[in-house]
N, C-alpha and C positions, 0 to 999 in steps of 0.2 A: 360852836356855841351850844351849851347844854340848855335844854328846855325842861323846866319842872312844871308839870301839869298838876293842878290841884282840883280835886273833885270834892266840893264842900257839901256836907250834910249836917243835920241838926246835932247828931250825937258824935260824929267823927268826920275828919277830913282825910282823904287819901292823897298822898303825894307820889307822883310817878316821875322818875328821871329818865329822859330820853335823849340819846346822843344825836349829833348832827345828821347821822345816816338814818335816823328813825328807829333805832333799836333801843329797847328798854334796858336801862342800866341798873335801876334800883327802884324799890317801892316800899312805902311805909305808911301805916295808918296811925293817925293821931286822934286820941280821944279828946273831945272838946271840953276844956275847962279854962280856968283863969290863966294858965301858963301855956296854952296851946301855941299861940303865935311865937313866943320865945323859943319853945322847943323846936318848932318847925324850922324857924330861921337858923337856929344853931345847927340843925341837921343839914340844912342846905349849904352852909358855909364850906363844906368839903368840895363844892364845885364853884370856884371863884368866878369863872366866866359862865354866867347863867342868865336866863330870862325866865319869867313866870307866865303861865297862862291858867286862868281860872275858868272852869266851866260855868256857863250861865251869865257871863258879863262881857260886854263889848269893849269897855274902856277900863283897863286895869289901873290907869293912873288915878282913878277916883280913890280918895283916902279911906273909904269905909267898906271896901270890898271884904266880904266875910265878917264884917263887924269889927275889924281891927286893921291898923295901918301896916302896909308892907313898905319896905324901902327898896327903891330901885326897880319898881315894876314898870314895864313898858306896855305898849298897846298890843293886844292879841285878839284873835278871833274869839267868838263865843265858845268855841271848843278849840283847844290848842291845835294849830294846823302845822303840818309838816310837809315838805316836798314829797311828791310821789313821782319819782323819775320815770317809772315804767308807763304811767298814764299821762305824764306831762302836766298834771294839775296839782291841786293841793287837797289833802284829805285831813279829816279831823282825827286827833288822837282819841282813842276809845278804850273803854273797858267793857268787854262783852262776855256774855255767858252763852255758850253753845250747848244746847241739850242734845246729846248724841256726841258727834264730833270725832268718831274713830274710823269711819269708813265712807267711801264714795262721796256723796254730796257733803255730809258733815265734815269729813276730813278735808275736802277741798275748801270749805269755808274757813276752817281753822288755819290751814296753811296760808290762805290768802290774807287772813287777818294778821297773822304773825309777820307776813311779808310787808304789811303796812306799818309795822311797828306797834301794833295794838297789844294790850294786855288781854289774854284769853283764859277764861275758866271753862272747863268742860264738865258736864254732869252726865254720867251714864252708869250702867250696872257693871261695867268692866268685863263683860262676857264675850263681846264680839269686837274684833279689831283691837288695835293698840293705841294708847294715848300718844298723841303727837308730841315730840319733844318741844319744850318751850312753853307748854300750857300749864295751868294750875289744875290738875285733875281732881275732881271730887266724885267719888263713887257712891251710888245709892239708887233707890227705887223711886221713880217719879210718882208712883201710886201710894207712897208712904208719906203721911203728913209729918211724921217725925223726921224723915230724911229730907223733906223739903224745907222744914224749919232749920235744919242743920245747914243745908245749902244756902239759904238766905243769909246766914251769918257770914258767908264769904263775900257778900256784896258790899257796896252797891255796884250796879252796872249801868252803863248808858243804854244797853239794849240786850235783850235775849233773842237768840235765833234758835227756833225749835225745829230740829230736823228729824225728830224721832217719835212723832205722834201717830204714825200710820197704824201701829198695832194697838192703839189705845182708844177706848170709847170717849165720847165727849166729856163725860163726868170726870174722867181722869185728867183730860186736858184742862178742864175748868179748875180742878184742884191745884194743879201746878201754876196756872196763871194767877189765881187768887193768892197763892202763897208767895209769889214773887213780885206782885204789883207794887209793894212798898219799897222794893230794892232795885227796881228797874224802871227806866223812863219809857222804854219802847219795846215792842215785841214784834219780831219778824217771823211769821208762821209759814212753814213749807207745807203747802196744800197740794191740790191736784185739779186738773180739768174735769175730773170725775164729779166734782161738786156741782157742775152745771146740769140743769134739768135736760137740756137738749143734746148733750154729748152722748154718743158720737153721731147722732142722726142729723143734727143741724149745725150750720156754721156758727162759730162762737165769737163773741166780743166780750169785753169786760162788763158790759151791761146786760149780758144774758142772765136770765133768772136762775137762781140757785135752788138746789134741793132743800126741802124743809126738814130740819131735825132739831130737837130741843137741846139746849146746852148741857142739860143734866142727864141725857140719854145714856143707857148702858149699851153693852155690846149686842143686845138683841134687836135694837131699833133698825128699821129699814128692810129692804127686800132686794132681790136681784131678779130682773125681768127675764122672760123666757129667751130673749135673744142676747142676754148678757148685759143689758142696760135697762134702767139704771142699776147700780150695784149697792149692796150693803156698805161696801167700802166708801162709795161716794156719799151716801147718807151720813155715815159716821164722820167723814172729814168735814162735811158741811156743818155738822153739830159742833165739831172741834173749833171751826172758825167762829161760830156764834159764841162759844165759851170764851174765847180770847177777846172777841169784840166787847163782850159784857165787862170784862175786867179792864181792858186798856183803851177802849173807845177810839178816839182819833189818833192814838199812838200805836194802833195795830195795823200791820201790813200783812197781806196774804199773797204769797207767790203761788201761782197755779200752773205749773209746767205740765206738758204732756209727757213725751218720752225723753228721758235723759240717757245720753250715751257718753262714752269717754273712758279713759283709763280708770280701772277699778270697778267697772260695771259689774254688778252682782246678779242682775236679772239674766243676762246671757244673750241678749238680742244681737248686738253687733259682734260679740265674740263668736256666736254660731255662724254668722255669715262669713266671717273671716276664716274660720277653720274649714268651712265648707268650700270656700274659694280656693284655699290652699290645696285641698284634696283633689281638685280638678275634675275632669270629665264633663259629662253633660249635667248641668245644674238646673234643677227645677226652679223657675222664676215666675212670680205671679204677675200676670198681665192686669191692666195695660202697662206696658213698659214706660209710658210717658207720665204715669201717675206721679205727682209731686208729693213728697213726704216732708215733714217738718220737725224732726227730732232736734234737740238742742244739746250742746256740749255742757257737761256737768260743771266745768270750770267757769263758763259764762254765767250760769245760774248762780254759782257761788259768789262771783264778783258782784252781781246785781243785788244779791242778798246783803252783802256788806255795804254797798252803796245805800240801800234802803235803811240799814241800821243807823247810819249817820245822817240820813236825810230827814225831810219834814213831811213827805207825802204820806197818805194813808189809804186804806182800802185795798182792793184786789188788783193784781196784775196777772193777766194770762200770758204765759210764756211759751212761745213756739218760734221756730226759726223763721225769720221774716222773708227769706229768699227760698229756703228749702232746697231740695234736690230731687231729680227724677229717680224713680226706682232703677231705671236702666243705668244712670250715671253712678248710683250708689253701688250696684253690683259690680260694675266695671272698676270702681275704685278699690273694692275688696280684692278683686283679681289682681289689680296693678300692684298694690302694696305687699301682697303675699307672694307674688311671683307665680301664682297659680296659672295653669294652662287650661282652665275650664272654659266651657262654652254655655252661656245661659240659654235655656230653652223657655220661651215665654208662653205660658199656658193661660188661657182665659179663665176668669173667675168661675164661670159656670162649670167648666171641666173640673176644676179643683174642688168645687162644692160637691159634684157628683161622686168624687172619690173620697169624700168625707174629710178633706183637709181642714183642720181647725184654724180659723182665722186668729191672728195675733200671736199664736204660739208655735204651731208646726212650721209655718213660714213666717218668722218674726218680722214685725212691722207691716204685714199685709192685713188689711181690713177694708171691707168694701163699703162701710157706712159712709153716707155723704158728708158728714161733718167731721170725720176723724182727723183729716188733714186740711180742714178749712178753718183754721184758728187765727184770729186777728190779734196780734200782739202790739198794735200801734201805740197804746197807752204806755206800755213798758218801754218801747223804743224811744218815745218822746221823753221818758224819764231817764234815759241813758243806757238801756239794755242793748248790748252789742253781742252779735253772734259771729264767731269765727267761721271760716269756710268749713263745711262738713268734711272736706277732703283732709283738713288738719286733724279733725276728730278721728277719722278712720285710720290715718297714718299713725297717730300717737297711740291709739288703742292697740294697734298691731305691735308697735314697738314695746308697749307694756306687756302684752300677752306673750309675744315671742321671746321676750327677755326673762321669762319665768314668773311674770306677775300673776297672782291668783287673787280672786275676790274673796270676801268673807263667805263662809258657808251659808247658803240660803236655798230654801226649797224651790223658789221660782226658777232657779237655774235649770233644774231637771225638767221643767215644763216646756222648754224651748228647743225647737229643732224637730224635723221630720225624720222618721226612721228610714235608713238608707234603702231597705227593701221596699217600703211603701213608695218612696221617691222613684225607685227604679221601675216599679210597675206603672206608675202614672206616666213616666217618660216613654215607656214602651207602648202604652196605649195611645199616647199622644202622637207618636210616630212623626211623620213628616208634615202633619197638618199644623204643627205649631212652628213658631218662628224661632230659628236657631241662628244667632249672630254672635 
């Protein structure tokens, strides 16, 4: 059975044809006039075995849906629903816009949306990564009013998922949100735990207070503390959230992940540990070994972003692995998947600090602040956020890396990893006083 989803708007109706397997077969926009119904039905006659689903109505048997009578309409959900065999549930057919969409999280979101049978438009400058096959790519600058007006002409969409606001001040986020408000029902904004006032010093919940930043701030707003927190980045992202909230209100959702790992990672945290494990020998490891860390798989965040695009909840979701993994288990997983013969040497934080080891970068994922790995994601879990075992993330990232996978060029990659000579000196000074297992 073919399903024809109709997205009605005042000036035009968009019809999308979806096969039984959930794949899009055709799409056409009809300008609203006296002959719209006749034109649409004539176009639909090429699929004799069909059913209809119209967004925004529960009972399509009513004779006045869209202001004119359809023939042969059955009952459908408020948004056309199709089986999702992988999840074992039902998902709504959607037209979404992904701002970004060519690498890491953005790419995972696009691939996930296409797998659900959704129609995907991407908007980016076309400078990093490649457009995923199956999308409608639109290239432009999100800071350009003209480009945003042109982009809006490709709408409407059920939702916008913004994955590319990290390098833009709040005023630019505000510009895009305002430009697209009339052609999108919902906005899912990829934010960060850095928007919280207490991070990384204090444990976090979704109710923790946010940094203050105006929605029209430029790139100069904010400051970075002496110990690296708060950060200009955190202030800017908080202002970006406010800009989206002003435009979309209760239809705005903010996802605030901590550390994202997985295939395609461009920062270099997990890739560094994997390549270091493969090299073998004595490996400098940050104690305490039982410290639990909470990175999340990029694919799980992508799936949750898509769920929120089709959902009805609003507000912020803090995203961290609900179970986590000890640093000891993490390092051993890296050794296991790479086949490395290395031996971790656990050195206490005080010793590492005495040698000037930079937290967060020289030994990726190591940070001693009390709240950095004390992030409560229970609201997201209650809303359906699911985290795969981190063992799967480590294994899949190594398969991608060892298979020739390379991330997009990014300056943060070069920041991660300790110099081998510096590592050797610390290990030599540590001697037998440190734990070697």
